[in-house]
C-alpha positions in Angstrom: 1.1 -53.3 -7.2 1.1 -49.1 -7.7 1.9 -48.0 -11.4 5.1 -45.3 -11.7 4.5 -42.8 -14.8 7.5 -41.0 -16.6 6.4 -37.3 -16.2 8.3 -35.3 -18.4 9.8 -31.6 -17.4 9.1 -29.9 -20.1 11.7 -27.0 -18.7 14.4 -29.5 -20.1 13.3 -29.5 -23.9 15.0 -27.7 -26.7 11.6 -27.2 -29.3 14.7 -25.1 -31.1 16.9 -28.1 -31.4 17.7 -28.5 -35.4 20.1 -31.5 -35.0 23.9 -32.1 -35.1 26.5 -30.5 -37.4 29.6 -32.3 -38.4 32.8 -30.5 -37.0 35.9 -30.8 -38.5 37.7 -29.2 -35.5 41.0 -32.5 -34.6 40.2 -34.8 -31.4 43.4 -34.7 -29.3 43.4 -38.3 -28.7 46.6 -39.8 -25.9 47.8 -42.6 -26.1 49.2 -45.0 -23.4 50.8 -48.8 -24.1 50.4 -51.3 -21.5 53.1 -53.5 -19.7 50.4 -56.3 -19.7 47.5 -56.6 -21.9 44.0 -56.3 -20.3 42.6 -59.3 -19.3 39.5 -60.6 -21.7 37.2 -63.8 -21.8 35.6 -64.8 -24.7 32.0 -66.9 -24.5 32.5 -70.6 -24.2 31.1 -73.0 -27.3 28.5 -73.4 -24.7 27.5 -70.3 -24.2 25.4 -69.6 -27.5 22.4 -68.0 -26.0 21.6 -64.6 -26.4 21.5 -63.9 -22.9 25.5 -65.1 -22.8 25.9 -62.7 -26.1 24.2 -59.3 -24.0 26.5 -60.4 -21.2 30.1 -60.7 -22.9 29.4 -58.3 -25.7 28.1 -55.5 -23.4 30.7 -56.0 -20.8 32.5 -52.6 -19.6 35.9 -53.7 -19.0 36.9 -50.2 -17.8 35.8 -49.2 -14.2 35.2 -45.3 -13.5 35.8 -43.9 -10.0 32.6 -42.2 -9.3 34.7 -40.0 -6.5 37.4 -39.4 -8.8 36.2 -39.2 -12.5 39.8 -38.5 -14.1 40.8 -42.0 -12.5 40.1 -45.5 -14.5 41.1 -49.1 -13.6 41.1 -52.5 -15.8 42.8 -55.7 -14.6 45.3 -57.0 -16.7 46.6 -60.6 -18.1 48.8 -60.8 -14.7 45.4 -60.3 -13.1 46.5 -57.2 -11.4 44.4 -54.1 -11.3 45.5 -51.1 -12.7 45.2 -47.6 -12.3 45.0 -44.8 -15.1 45.1 -41.2 -14.4 44.2 -38.2 -16.6 45.5 -34.7 -14.8 43.2 -32.0 -16.4 44.9 -29.1 -15.3 48.3 -30.3 -17.4 45.8 -31.6 -19.8 48.8 -35.2 -19.6 48.3 -38.3 -18.2 50.2 -39.8 -15.1 51.6 -43.0 -15.2 50.1 -46.4 -14.7 50.1 -47.6 -11.5 49.5 -50.9 -10.0 47.9 -51.1 -6.8 46.4 -54.4 -6.3 47.3 -57.9 -7.3 44.4 -61.0 -6.9 46.5 -64.0 -6.7 45.8 -67.3 -8.1 45.0 -68.9 -4.4 42.5 -65.9 -3.9 40.1 -67.2 -6.8 36.8 -68.5 -6.1 38.0 -72.0 -6.0 41.8 -71.7 -5.9 42.6 -72.0 -9.3 42.7 -69.6 -12.4 39.9 -68.7 -14.6 38.7 -71.4 -17.3 36.6 -71.0 -20.7 33.6 -70.2 -19.6 34.1 -68.2 -16.7 33.1 -64.7 -16.7 35.1 -61.3 -16.7 36.2 -59.2 -13.8 33.8 -56.5 -12.6 34.1 -54.2 -10.0 32.4 -51.2 -8.5 33.4 -48.5 -6.4 31.1 -47.8 -3.3 32.2 -45.4 -1.4 36.0 -43.4 -0.8 37.4 -45.9 0.6 35.7 -49.5 -0.7 35.9 -51.1 -4.0 34.0 -54.6 -4.5 35.6 -57.0 -7.2 33.7 -60.4 -8.5 36.4 -62.5 -10.0 33.9 -63.6 -12.9 33.9 -67.3 -10.9 31.9 -67.2 -7.8 33.7 -64.7 -5.1 33.1 -61.1 -4.4 36.4 -59.4 -2.7 35.8 -56.3 -0.8 38.9 -53.9 -0.9 40.6 -51.2 1.1 41.6 -48.5 -1.2 42.5 -46.0 1.1 42.9 -42.6 0.2 42.5 -42.6 -3.6 43.3 -38.9 -3.7 46.8 -39.3 -2.8 49.4 -40.0 -5.1 51.6 -42.4 -3.0 52.4 -45.7 -3.8 50.8 -47.5 -0.9 49.2 -51.1 -2.2 45.4 -51.5 -1.6 44.6 -54.6 1.3 41.7 -56.8 0.6 39.7 -57.2 4.0 37.4 -59.6 3.3 36.1 -62.5 0.6 32.8 -64.4 0.4 31.4 -66.8 -1.8 28.2 -65.2 -3.8 26.4 -68.1 -2.8 27.5 -71.1 -1.4 25.0 -73.1 -2.6 25.7 -72.5 -6.1 26.9 -75.4 -8.2 28.2 -73.7 -11.1 30.7 -71.0 -12.3 30.7 -67.5 -13.7 28.9 -64.2 -11.9 29.2 -60.6 -13.0 28.4 -57.7 -10.7 25.6 -55.4 -11.8 25.4 -53.4 -8.6 27.1 -52.5 -5.2 26.0 -50.0 -2.7 27.2 -49.1 0.6 24.3 -47.8 3.4 24.7 -46.6 7.1 22.1 -48.9 8.7 21.6 -48.2 12.6 24.9 -47.2 13.1 26.2 -50.1 11.3 28.0 -50.1 7.6 26.4 -52.5 5.3 27.0 -53.4 1.5 24.4 -54.5 -0.8 25.6 -56.7 -3.9 23.5 -57.9 -6.4 25.3 -60.7 -9.1 23.9 -62.3 -12.1 24.5 -65.6 -13.7 23.1 -67.0 -17.1 22.1 -70.6 -16.0 19.7 -72.8 -17.8 17.0 -75.4 -17.1 15.3 -78.3 -19.0 11.5 -77.9 -19.7 9.5 -81.3 -20.4 7.6 -80.0 -23.6 6.5 -83.9 -24.3 7.6 -87.2 -23.7 10.2 -87.7 -25.9 11.7 -83.9 -26.4 12.8 -81.6 -24.4 13.0 -77.8 -24.3 16.0 -75.3 -23.1 15.4 -72.5 -21.5 18.2 -69.8 -20.6 17.6 -67.4 -17.7 19.2 -64.5 -15.5 19.7 -66.0 -12.3 20.0 -62.8 -9.7 21.8 -63.4 -6.5 21.1 -60.5 -3.7 23.6 -60.1 -0.9 24.7 -58.3 1.9 27.9 -57.4 3.5 27.5 -56.3 7.8 30.4 -55.0 9.6 30.1 -56.0 13.0 30.9 -53.3 15.8 32.6 -55.3 17.9 34.7 -57.7 15.7 35.4 -55.3 13.3 34.7 -58.1 10.9 32.2 -58.2 7.7 29.9 -61.2 7.6 27.8 -61.9 4.4 24.3 -63.2 4.1 22.3 -63.9 1.2 18.9 -61.9 1.2 17.3 -63.2 -2.3 17.0 -64.9 -5.2 15.4 -63.5 -8.2 15.2 -64.8 -11.9 13.8 -63.9 -15.5 13.8 -65.5 -18.7 14.4 -61.9 -20.5 17.3 -59.6 -21.0 18.2 -57.5 -17.8 18.3 -54.0 -19.1 18.9 -52.1 -15.7 19.8 -53.4 -12.2 20.7 -51.1 -9.2 19.5 -50.8 -5.8 17.5 -48.0 -4.4 19.2 -45.8 -1.1 19.3 -48.2 2.0 19.2 -51.3 -0.4 15.6 -52.6 1.1 14.6 -52.8 -2.9 16.0 -53.7 -5.9 15.2 -52.2 -9.2 15.2 -54.0 -12.4 14.2 -53.6 -15.8 13.5 -56.5 -18.3 12.0 -57.9 -21.5 10.0 -60.7 -19.2 8.9 -60.6 -15.6 11.2 -60.9 -12.7 10.1 -63.6 -9.9 11.5 -65.5 -7.0 12.4 -69.2 -8.0 9.0 -70.4 -5.6 6.9 -67.7 -7.6 7.9 -69.7 -10.7 7.8 -73.2 -9.2 4.3 -72.1 -8.3 3.2 -70.8 -11.5 5.0 -74.1 -13.3 2.4 -76.2 -10.9 -0.9 -74.5 -11.7 -0.1 -73.8 -15.8 -2.9 -75.0 -17.8 -2.3 -77.5 -20.9 -2.3 -75.4 -23.8 -5.2 -75.7 -26.0 -4.9 -77.7 -29.7 -4.3 -76.0 -32.8 -7.7 -75.4 -34.5 -6.9 -76.0 -38.1 -8.4 -72.9 -40.3 -10.3 -73.4 -43.3 -11.6 -70.2 -45.7 -15.0 -69.1 -43.6 -14.0 -70.4 -40.3 -14.5 -68.2 -37.2 -11.2 -66.7 -36.5 -11.8 -65.8 -33.1 -11.4 -69.7 -32.6 -8.4 -70.2 -34.6 -4.5 -70.2 -32.2 -2.7 -68.1 -34.2 -2.0 -64.3 -34.3 -1.3 -62.2 -37.2 0.3 -58.3 -37.0 0.7 -56.4 -40.4 3.0 -53.2 -41.4 2.4 -51.1 -44.3 4.6 -53.8 -46.3 4.3 -56.7 -44.6 2.6 -59.1 -42.6 3.4 -61.7 -39.9 2.0 -65.3 -38.9 2.4 -66.5 -35.5 1.8 -70.0 -34.4 2.4 -71.2 -30.6 3.8 -74.9 -30.9 5.2 -77.0 -28.0 8.3 -79.0 -27.9 11.3 -78.9 -30.1 10.2 -77.3 -33.7 12.4 -78.9 -36.7 12.0 -77.5 -40.0 11.3 -80.8 -41.7 7.8 -81.3 -39.6 6.5 -78.1 -41.5 5.2 -78.0 -45.1 4.5 -74.7 -46.2 2.8 -73.7 -49.7 2.5 -70.2 -50.1 1.4 -68.5 -53.7 0.5 -64.9 -54.2 -2.8 -65.0 -53.1 -2.9 -68.2 -50.8 -1.3 -69.9 -47.5 -1.1 -73.4 -46.4 1.1 -74.7 -43.6 1.0 -78.1 -41.6 3.2 -79.7 -39.1 3.3 -83.2 -38.6 0.3 -83.6 -41.1 -1.7 -81.4 -39.0 -3.6 -78.2 -40.9 -2.4 -75.2 -38.9 -3.8 -72.7 -41.3 -5.0 -72.7 -45.1 -7.3 -70.2 -46.8 -7.2 -67.5 -49.2 -5.6 -64.0 -48.2 -7.2 -60.7 -48.5 -4.7 -59.3 -50.5 -1.7 -60.4 -53.0 1.4 -61.3 -51.5 5.5 -61.9 -53.1 5.5 -65.8 -52.4 9.5 -65.8 -53.7 10.3 -63.6 -50.0 8.0 -66.2 -47.8 10.1 -66.7 -44.8 9.4 -69.0 -41.7 11.4 -67.9 -38.5 12.3 -70.6 -36.0 11.8 -69.8 -32.2 9.2 -67.4 -32.4 7.6 -70.4 -35.0 6.9 -66.9 -37.2 5.9 -66.7 -40.9 6.4 -63.4 -42.6 4.7 -62.3 -45.9 5.8 -59.7 -48.3 2.8 -57.4 -49.9 2.8 -56.6 -53.4 1.3 -53.5 -52.5 1.7 -51.0 -49.4 -1.9 -51.5 -48.1 -3.5 -52.2 -44.6 -5.6 -55.3 -44.6 -8.7 -55.3 -42.5 -8.1 -58.9 -42.2 -6.3 -62.1 -43.0 -8.3 -63.7 -45.0 -11.4 -63.0 -47.4 -14.9 -64.3 -46.8 -15.8 -67.5 -48.4 -16.6 -67.1 -52.1 -15.4 -63.6 -52.3 -12.4 -62.3 -54.0 -10.2 -59.4 -53.4 -11.0 -56.9 -56.5 -9.0 -54.2 -56.8 -12.5 -51.8 -55.7 -12.9 -53.7 -52.6 -9.5 -53.4 -51.4 -9.0 -49.3 -51.9 -12.4 -49.2 -50.2 -11.0 -51.4 -46.6 -7.8 -49.2 -47.1 -10.0 -46.5 -47.1 -11.3 -47.7 -43.9 -8.3 -48.4 -42.3 -6.3 -46.4 -40.4 -4.5 -43.6 -42.3 -0.7 -43.6 -42.7 1.3 -41.9 -40.0 2.6 -38.3 -41.5 6.3 -38.6 -41.6 6.4 -34.7 -40.9 4.4 -34.9 -37.5 6.4 -35.7 -34.1 6.6 -39.1 -32.7 3.6 -39.9 -30.9 5.1 -42.2 -28.5 7.7 -45.1 -27.5 6.2 -47.5 -30.0 6.8 -45.5 -32.8 10.3 -46.7 -34.6 12.6 -43.5 -35.5 14.5 -45.5 -38.1 13.9 -48.5 -39.8 17.0 -50.1 -38.4 15.4 -49.4 -34.5 14.2 -52.2 -34.2 12.2 -52.8 -30.7 12.1 -56.0 -28.5 9.5 -57.8 -30.6 6.6 -58.9 -28.8 8.0 -58.5 -25.8 6.9 -55.6 -22.8 9.6 -54.2 -21.0 8.8 -53.3 -17.1 10.8 -51.8 -14.4 9.9 -52.9 -11.3 10.7 -52.2 -7.8 11.4 -55.4 -5.6 11.1 -54.6 -2.0 12.9 -57.2 0.4 10.8 -56.5 3.2 7.2 -57.3 1.3 8.9 -59.8 -0.6 7.3 -58.6 -3.6 7.3 -56.3 -6.7 5.3 -53.4 -5.2 5.9 -50.6 -8.2 5.9 -50.8 -11.6 6.4 -48.6 -15.0 5.9 -50.1 -18.6 8.2 -48.8 -21.1 6.9 -50.2 -23.8 8.9 -52.4 -26.6 11.5 -50.0 -27.1 14.7 -50.8 -25.3 16.5 -48.2 -22.7 19.2 -46.4 -24.3 22.0 -46.6 -22.0 22.8 -46.4 -18.2 24.8 -44.0 -16.2 26.2 -42.9 -12.9 25.7 -39.3 -12.9 26.8 -38.6 -9.2 28.7 -40.4 -6.8 26.6 -42.4 -4.0 23.6 -42.0 -6.0 21.6 -44.6 -8.1 22.6 -45.1 -11.6 20.5 -43.2 -14.0 18.6 -44.5 -16.9 18.1 -43.2 -20.7 14.5 -43.9 -22.5 13.4 -42.7 -25.4 11.2 -39.5 -25.9 10.4 -38.7 -29.5 13.3 -37.9 -31.0 15.2 -37.1 -27.8 16.6 -39.1 -24.8 15.5 -38.7 -21.6 17.9 -39.4 -18.5 15.9 -40.2 -15.1 16.8 -40.8 -11.6 15.1 -42.6 -8.7 13.8 -40.7 -6.1 13.4 -42.0 -2.6 12.3 -40.6 0.7 13.7 -42.4 4.0 10.6 -41.4 5.9 8.3 -42.5 3.5 9.9 -46.0 2.3 6.6 -46.9 0.7 6.5 -44.5 -2.1 9.1 -44.5 -5.1 9.2 -42.4 -8.4 11.7 -41.6 -11.1 12.6 -37.9 -11.5 13.4 -36.3 -15.1 16.9 -35.3 -14.6 18.2 -34.3 -18.5 17.4 -34.2 -21.8 19.6 -35.0 -24.4 18.3 -33.3 -27.2 17.8 -35.9 -30.5 19.7 -38.2 -29.4 17.2 -41.0 -29.8 17.1 -40.3 -33.4 20.8 -40.5 -33.3 21.4 -44.0 -31.5 18.5 -45.4 -33.3 20.5 -44.9 -36.7 23.9 -46.3 -35.3 23.5 -50.4 -36.0 27.2 -50.6 -35.3 27.2 -49.1 -31.6 28.7 -51.3 -28.6 28.8 -48.5 -25.9 27.3 -45.6 -25.3 28.3 -43.6 -22.5 27.4 -39.9 -21.2 29.4 -37.3 -19.3 28.2 -36.8 -15.7 27.6 -33.2 -16.3 25.3 -33.8 -19.4 27.4 -31.9 -21.7 28.3 -34.6 -24.3 27.0 -38.2 -25.3 29.5 -40.5 -27.2 28.7 -43.6 -28.9 31.8 -46.8 -29.2 31.4 -49.1 -31.9 33.4 -52.4 -31.6 36.7 -51.3 -33.4 38.1 -47.7 -34.3 35.2 -45.3 -34.4 33.9 -43.0 -31.8 31.1 -40.2 -32.3 30.9 -37.7 -30.0 27.4 -35.6 -29.5 27.7 -31.9 -27.7 24.2 -30.6 -27.9 25.1 -27.1 -26.1 27.4 -26.2 -29.1 26.5 -22.9 -30.5 23.3 -21.1 -31.8 23.8 -21.7 -35.6 25.6 -18.6 -35.7 22.5 -16.3 -35.4 20.1 -18.4 -37.9 17.0 -18.2 -37.2 13.4 -19.1 -38.7 10.8 -16.2 -40.2 9.3 -15.0 -37.2 10.6 -17.7 -35.1 13.5 -18.1 -32.1 17.2 -19.0 -32.9 17.8 -21.9 -34.1 20.4 -24.5 -32.1 22.4 -26.4 -33.4 24.7 -29.2 -31.4 28.2 -30.4 -32.6 29.1 -33.8 -33.7 32.4 -35.1 -34.1 33.9 -38.2 -35.5 37.1 -39.8 -33.9 38.9 -42.8 -36.0 41.1 -44.9 -33.5 44.5 -46.1 -35.1 43.8 -49.8 -36.6 46.8 -51.0 -34.4 44.9 -50.2 -30.9 42.6 -53.5 -31.5 38.8 -53.7 -30.4 37.5 -51.4 -28.1 36.6 -53.6 -24.9 35.8 -50.1 -22.1 35.1 -46.8 -22.3 34.5 -43.9 -19.0 33.4 -40.4 -19.5 34.6 -37.6 -17.4 34.1 -33.4 -18.2 35.6 -32.9 -21.5 37.4 -36.2 -21.4 37.1 -39.9 -23.1 39.0 -43.0 -21.8 38.7 -45.7 -23.9 40.3 -49.2 -22.9 41.4 -51.1 -26.1 43.1 -55.0 -26.6 46.6 -53.1 -26.9 46.4 -49.6 -25.6 44.7 -46.9 -23.3 43.2 -43.9 -25.2 42.2 -40.4 -23.8 40.0 -38.5 -25.8 40.4 -34.6 -25.3 36.9 -33.6 -26.2 
């Protein structure tokens, strides 16, 4: 397996960028009402996992056409696909038009949606074809004709197939679809996901429930003789982590996935479970014992520390006895001592918390000092001179004036990464049947994904210092064993901005990277344009001119409801809400 590095193009950086200036210029907003409101499903009471929350909360119900950026589409409550077009020449919108209707009998099992099904998802794969997943278990291939024409011709469905005939569950969401010409034959590759669950036998009396993303990689192939599309399932993949990026490379011989946990096939998971070694018993810790023999881990920040315990089976609060004072800690589980001793420093025992799931004990320090060890040695106490000496030997605190050195350092206190999880982007090659390339991204999640050019794989954004960098896949058909990513663009200071927006729901970027926008779930849209002006000639002493970007805050009318979809085009943001379609002329 080859490790791929993210190499920055320094010509895209702007060392003189000095942040964003709030603009009070009005942003025109054009509103269109609906004949029928957008179709939207909420998660069922049984869909309670974090993966379900991410699936429903971040689902974008407004589909953008990469070949016609000023056209957007959504499904309404009558199961009609509605086209919404903005005319950039006149600065006005055209009337909404129904282009396709999905009849009740067109659904995967012949019935309408029920609670627990997923929302519709669709991807335009060419100037002529659209792939729709109905949220149940069926793909629909739609022939759109020439979408640039303004006629009233209805689109036609030319093929329909189950995501997988062997599935015994409902609910699928389309992550990516791609059309390629392979050996003079058209093929459409698709990948859909379902959040499933399985039980693991932790003990003889208790079972754990594990939720995971079940990915189905399928392929439509057009027969040149019969002019019919045939569908086959190419590969099944799964991961118990969050899927942050999932897209095909050109020719779709490999699938690129970024996740917080390992991606593997069901066979690989079963082999790993069969070869798993039973966990070693927890050794109780007493003062003076060898810390290396103790089955726990601890980490610290300047003002707090956390202690984690690996426990099997179901964990309940009544099974624990936790006693914490200002200088000691004692934890028992079902009568067994997990840890006990005198702490190196003093803590605020009233703020001690226990987190289930990670089985983590969090302690707040009374003084913001770095501890060289968790417990003091036998027969010694942490007097002030000892603590000061050890604090001097510890790593110095980072200078807040220095630039952010790497991806691991948080920019804001609210910029919380995936704790104790390593995000990896992997390339799973179908002919090889395994992962061939890996990018290690640390614990900071991707900022967003976006389509920059029609026919190209989606780009993904990572935080590079205080900036946001956009990366695009590089693929050479003559050398299929090689794969890399290219630094495509830089959004100045947007990593810092995005980290401070805790209420963000959607983050979208204009295809020419002129602006980036953050949509909250209700009313507020923030637009950032880095190439605004040069601060009216302001410059640092003996330095180049200062570059200042433009920030715009748009507050929507409270009657439009929640924001459920968004798309972008040059100088335009289209927002789908519960009760209206809005065009922001930025």
